[in-house]
C-alpha positions in Angstrom: -84.5 -31.9 -96.5 -82.8 -34.1 -99.2 -79.3 -34.8 -100.2 -78.6 -33.6 -103.9 -78.5 -30.5 -105.8 -76.8 -28.0 -107.4 -72.9 -27.8 -107.3 -71.0 -24.7 -106.1 -67.2 -24.1 -106.3 -65.8 -22.4 -103.0 -65.1 -19.4 -105.3 -68.5 -19.0 -106.3 -69.4 -19.2 -102.2 -67.0 -16.3 -101.6 -68.3 -14.2 -104.3 -71.8 -15.0 -103.3 -71.2 -13.6 -99.7 -69.3 -10.8 -100.5 -72.4 -10.0 -102.8 -74.9 -10.3 -100.0 -72.4 -8.2 -97.5 -72.2 -5.2 -99.9 -68.6 -6.2 -99.9 -68.4 -6.1 -103.7 -70.4 -3.1 -104.4 -71.6 -0.6 -101.7 -75.3 -0.5 -101.1 -77.3 2.7 -101.7 -80.5 1.3 -99.7 -79.5 2.7 -96.0 -78.1 1.4 -92.9 -81.1 -0.9 -91.8 -81.1 -2.9 -95.4 -77.1 -3.2 -94.8 -77.7 -4.5 -91.4 -80.8 -6.8 -92.4 -78.9 -8.5 -95.2 -75.7 -9.2 -92.7 -78.1 -10.8 -90.3 -77.1 -8.2 -87.5 -73.8 -6.3 -87.0 -72.2 -6.8 -83.8 -72.2 -3.6 -81.5 -70.4 -4.3 -78.3 -68.1 -1.7 -79.3 -69.9 0.9 -81.4 -67.4 2.8 -83.3 -66.8 -0.4 -85.0 -70.2 -1.3 -85.8 -70.2 2.2 -87.5 -67.4 1.4 -89.5 -68.6 -2.0 -90.5 -72.1 -0.4 -91.5 -70.3 2.6 -93.3 -68.0 0.6 -95.3 -71.3 -1.3 -96.9 -72.8 1.8 -97.8 -72.0 4.4 -100.8 -70.6 7.6 -99.4 -71.8 6.9 -95.8 -70.1 8.3 -92.4 -70.5 7.2 -88.8 -73.1 10.0 -88.5 -75.4 8.2 -91.2 -75.2 5.1 -89.0 -76.1 7.3 -85.8 -79.0 9.1 -87.4 -80.5 5.7 -88.5 -80.4 4.3 -84.7 -81.3 7.2 -82.9 -83.4 9.9 -85.0 -84.6 7.5 -87.8 -84.9 4.9 -85.4 -84.8 2.1 -88.3 -82.2 0.3 -86.2 -82.1 -0.8 -82.7 -79.3 -1.6 -80.3 -80.0 -4.6 -78.0 -78.8 -8.1 -77.3 -79.0 -10.4 -80.2 -77.3 -13.7 -81.5 -74.7 -15.2 -78.7 -76.2 -13.0 -76.0 -74.1 -10.2 -77.6 -75.2 -6.4 -78.1 -76.1 -6.1 -81.9 -77.5 -3.7 -84.0 -80.8 -4.9 -85.4 -83.3 -3.6 -88.2 -86.2 -2.0 -85.9 -88.8 -3.8 -88.6 -87.1 -7.1 -88.1 -87.0 -7.1 -84.3 -90.3 -9.0 -83.8 -88.8 -11.8 -85.8 -85.5 -11.8 -84.0 -87.1 -11.5 -80.6 -89.7 -14.1 -81.3 -86.9 -16.7 -82.5 -84.2 -15.7 -79.7 -87.0 -16.5 -77.0 -87.4 -19.7 -78.9 -84.0 -21.2 -78.3 -83.2 -23.8 -75.8 -82.3 -22.3 -72.3 -78.4 -21.9 -71.9 -76.7 -23.3 -68.9 -75.7 -20.4 -66.6 -71.9 -19.8 -66.3 -72.4 -19.0 -62.8 -72.0 -20.9 -59.5 -74.8 -21.9 -57.3 -74.4 -18.9 -54.9 -74.6 -16.2 -58.0 -77.0 -18.2 -60.1 -80.6 -17.3 -60.2 -83.3 -19.8 -60.0 -85.7 -20.0 -63.6 -88.3 -18.4 -61.3 -86.2 -15.6 -60.3 -84.9 -15.3 -63.9 -88.5 -14.8 -65.1 -89.4 -12.2 -62.2 -86.3 -10.0 -63.0 -87.0 -9.9 -66.7 -90.5 -9.2 -65.9 -89.4 -6.4 -63.7 -87.2 -4.9 -66.4 -89.9 -5.0 -68.8 -92.5 -3.2 -66.5 -90.0 -0.7 -65.4 -88.8 0.4 -69.2 -92.4 0.6 -70.0 -92.6 3.8 -68.1 -89.4 5.4 -69.1 -85.5 5.2 -70.4 -83.4 4.3 -67.4 -79.5 4.2 -66.6 -78.5 0.6 -65.3 -78.4 2.2 -61.7 -82.1 3.5 -62.0 -82.8 -0.1 -63.7 -81.4 -1.6 -61.0 -83.7 0.3 -57.9 -86.6 -0.8 -60.1 -86.0 -4.1 -60.4 -85.1 -4.5 -56.9 -88.3 -2.7 -55.7 -90.3 -5.1 -57.8 -88.8 -8.3 -57.0 -86.9 -8.2 -53.8 -83.3 -7.4 -51.9 -81.9 -10.6 -53.3 -82.0 -9.2 -57.1 -79.6 -6.4 -55.7 -76.7 -8.6 -53.8 -73.4 -7.6 -55.2 -72.6 -11.1 -56.2 -71.4 -11.2 -59.8 -67.7 -10.5 -60.4 -67.3 -8.1 -63.0 -64.2 -5.6 -64.0 -62.5 -5.6 -60.6 -65.7 -5.1 -58.9 -69.0 -6.9 -58.1 -72.2 -6.1 -60.0 -76.0 -7.0 -58.5 -77.1 -10.5 -59.0 -80.2 -9.3 -61.4 -77.8 -8.0 -64.2 -77.4 -11.5 -65.1 -80.6 -11.5 -66.9 -80.2 -8.4 -68.9 -79.1 -10.4 -72.2 -82.2 -12.4 -71.8 -84.5 -9.4 -71.2 -82.7 -8.1 -74.4 -83.7 -11.2 -76.4 -87.1 -11.7 -75.0 -88.0 -8.1 -76.1 -88.1 -6.6 -72.3 -85.1 -4.6 -73.0 -83.0 -2.2 -75.9 -80.7 0.4 -75.6 -81.8 4.1 -75.4 -79.7 7.3 -76.2 -77.0 8.3 -74.1 -77.8 10.4 -71.1 -74.4 12.4 -71.3 -71.7 9.8 -70.7 -74.1 7.5 -69.3 -75.8 4.4 -71.2 -79.4 4.0 -70.8 -82.2 1.4 -71.5 -85.3 1.6 -73.2 -88.2 -0.6 -74.1 -88.9 -1.7 -77.7 -92.5 -1.1 -77.2 -91.9 2.3 -76.9 -89.4 2.7 -79.4 -91.2 0.8 -82.3 -94.8 1.8 -82.8 -96.8 -1.8 -82.5 -94.0 -3.8 -81.5 -94.9 -7.2 -80.7 -92.9 -10.4 -81.0 -93.5 -13.1 -83.9 -95.1 -16.8 -82.9 -91.7 -18.9 -82.6 -91.9 -21.5 -85.4 -92.4 -18.4 -88.0 -89.5 -16.5 -86.2 -87.2 -19.4 -86.2 -88.0 -19.9 -89.9 -87.3 -16.2 -90.7 -84.0 -16.2 -88.8 -82.8 -19.1 -90.4 -83.6 -17.7 -93.9 -82.1 -14.6 -92.7 -78.7 -16.4 -91.8 -78.5 -18.3 -94.8 -79.1 -15.1 -97.1 -75.8 -13.8 -95.3 -74.1 -17.1 -95.0 -75.5 -19.9 -97.0 -74.7 -22.1 -98.3 -74.4 -23.5 -94.5 -75.1 -26.4 -92.4 -76.9 -26.7 -89.2 -73.3 -27.2 -87.3 -72.5 -23.7 -88.5 -75.4 -22.3 -87.9 -75.5 -23.6 -84.2 -72.1 -22.0 -84.0 -73.1 -18.9 -85.1 -76.0 -18.8 -82.9 -74.5 -20.3 -79.7 -77.0 -22.9 -79.6 -76.9 -26.8 -79.6 -76.2 -28.6 -82.7 -79.1 -31.3 -82.2 -81.4 -28.7 -81.7 -80.1 -26.9 -84.8 -80.0 -30.1 -86.9 -84.0 -30.6 -86.0 -84.9 -27.1 -86.7 -83.1 -27.2 -90.4 -84.8 -30.7 -91.1 -88.3 -29.0 -90.4 -87.8 -26.3 -92.9 -88.1 -25.7 -96.3 -84.6 -25.6 -97.6 -82.6 -26.6 -100.6 -79.2 -28.7 -100.5 -76.5 -27.8 -102.6 -73.1 -29.4 -103.0 -70.0 -27.3 -102.4 -66.5 -29.1 -103.3 -67.9 -32.2 -102.4 -69.8 -31.4 -99.3 -73.5 -30.7 -98.7 -74.6 -27.5 -97.3 -78.2 -25.8 -97.6 -79.8 -22.6 -98.7 -83.4 -21.6 -98.4 -85.7 -23.1 -101.3 -85.0 -21.5 -104.7 -81.8 -19.3 -103.4 -79.3 -21.4 -105.1 -78.0 -18.5 -107.2 -74.0 -17.4 -107.1 -71.9 -15.2 -109.1 -69.9 -17.0 -111.8 -66.9 -14.5 -111.5 -64.8 -15.3 -108.6 -64.7 -12.8 -105.8 -61.8 -9.9 -106.6 -60.4 -7.3 -104.6 -59.4 -6.0 -101.3 -61.5 -5.4 -98.4 -60.9 -4.1 -94.8 -63.2 -5.7 -91.8 -63.1 -3.7 -88.4 -63.2 -5.4 -85.2 -66.3 -8.0 -84.5 -67.3 -7.6 -88.2 -64.5 -9.8 -89.0 -65.4 -12.1 -86.5 -69.0 -12.4 -87.2 -67.6 -13.0 -90.9 -65.5 -15.7 -89.6 -68.3 -17.3 -87.2 -70.6 -17.2 -90.2 -68.4 -18.2 -92.9 -67.1 -21.6 -91.8 -65.1 -23.6 -92.7 -62.0 -21.9 -91.4 -59.6 -24.0 -93.4 -61.1 -22.1 -96.8 -61.7 -18.8 -95.2 -57.9 -18.8 -93.6 -55.7 -20.5 -96.4 -52.1 -20.2 -95.8 -50.4 -18.3 -93.4 -53.7 -16.8 -92.5 -54.6 -19.9 -90.4 -51.5 -19.2 -88.0 -51.3 -15.4 -88.1 -55.0 -14.1 -88.5 -57.4 -16.8 -87.1 -56.6 -17.0 -83.5 -57.6 -13.7 -81.5 -60.0 -10.9 -82.9 -57.6 -9.3 -85.8 -59.4 -6.7 -87.9 -59.1 -8.7 -91.1 -58.1 -7.7 -94.7 -59.9 -9.9 -97.3 -58.0 -10.6 -100.5 -60.3 -11.9 -103.4 -63.2 -13.1 -100.4 -60.7 -15.0 -97.9 -58.3 -13.7 -95.4 -55.3 -12.5 -96.8 -54.0 -10.2 -93.9 -54.8 -8.4 -90.6 -54.5 -4.5 -89.7 -55.0 -1.9 -87.0 -55.9 1.7 -86.5 -54.9 4.2 -84.3 -57.0 7.6 -83.9 -54.7 10.7 -82.9 -57.1 13.8 -83.5 -58.3 14.2 -86.9 -55.8 11.7 -88.2 -56.0 8.1 -88.3 -53.0 5.8 -88.9 -53.7 2.6 -90.3 -51.0 -0.4 -90.4 -52.0 -3.3 -92.9 -50.2 -6.4 -92.8 -50.5 -8.7 -95.9 -50.3 -12.4 -95.6 -50.2 -12.8 -99.7 -48.5 -11.5 -102.4 -49.3 -7.8 -102.6 -48.6 -6.3 -106.1 -49.3 -2.8 -107.3 -53.0 -3.6 -108.2 -53.7 -4.6 -104.7 -51.7 -1.7 -103.3 -54.2 0.6 -105.1 -57.2 -1.4 -103.9 -55.9 -1.0 -100.2 -55.4 2.6 -100.9 -59.2 2.9 -101.6 -60.3 1.0 -98.7 -58.3 3.0 -96.4 -59.8 6.1 -97.7 -63.2 4.9 -97.2 -62.3 4.1 -93.6 -61.1 7.5 -93.1 -64.3 8.7 -94.9 -66.2 6.9 -92.7 -64.5 7.8 -89.7 -64.2 11.5 -90.5 -60.7 11.7 -90.4 -57.4 12.0 -92.5 -55.7 8.7 -93.2 -51.8 7.5 -92.7 -51.1 4.2 -94.3 -48.3 2.0 -93.3 -47.9 -1.5 -95.0 -46.0 -4.0 -92.6 -46.2 -5.9 -89.5 -49.1 -5.3 -86.8 -47.2 -5.2 -83.7 -50.1 -5.3 -81.3 -52.3 -8.1 -80.4 -56.0 -8.9 -81.5 -58.7 -6.5 -79.7 -55.6 -3.8 -79.4 
């Protein structure tokens, strides 16, 4: 990588990112294309993932996202960046698994009496893969299969979780997902099930590490570039020195953003000439991912937004590409009450754009909307 290149304004960067995230014009290319273009969608809360994807699609509802995941199987639910649950395109899963498997080992957050050794962790991941190669399983069924294949130590109730204790083997679930031994299967009544990517995706095979890492960086830069190794490391929850070495090994192109050097994939320096315009509502986790990818926060959260919206996990309102408010939703039967708290001047034009966004939220969630413009009195994640 060399340090010189095309100059882009922050306004152009905002407009480029909105375009890449299908937040300027809704996509007509389907849920898998939307998810690919934003480098995966956080899916710890599925309703938020459905809304985030549906808001980027032309005329879609949450049912279109569910069909893509469970019927068409063009999406897969698994553990992705940062070890968190994500929706990823099924066709890109070999790249994601190859790249995530090549990350430097993370330090276990658990103390010695709880933590598994590297050998135990490898045994659990192998046991998970072998068990799920045969059938989808609930977490209890999978636990029995893992203990049978590894030993009683894997079932020791030592992991504090939600006022109870989970068995030791469950600390390896995210790793099993990132290594391609596990993904989520369709619910069995109210119970979550786990499945195998090798059964859900014909011909699934992880990519080799070098090509996969390059593909993951290119995917990230398509969605969030121009960016830096430090911001990429933050987005991925990976060591900064490792990320810097990875960037240096790839064919990336430098650009100047308001006097600072950032990087894009070679040849991908284009950006709209017109600044971003309009109001957009981002649901929980969607706003978090947009924030994590779209550093620096001092530019993304101007003025009052740095104090009001930056702390916590609020649903964000973007105004002209940057954070200009927070919002909250509460569902009651077929009605959804939406409260929006603007943090910037809000005249008639922006109010009309907000009305359109609220209508889209209601359409995606298959509900009837009621909008209140005023203070959001609940905290983030409420």
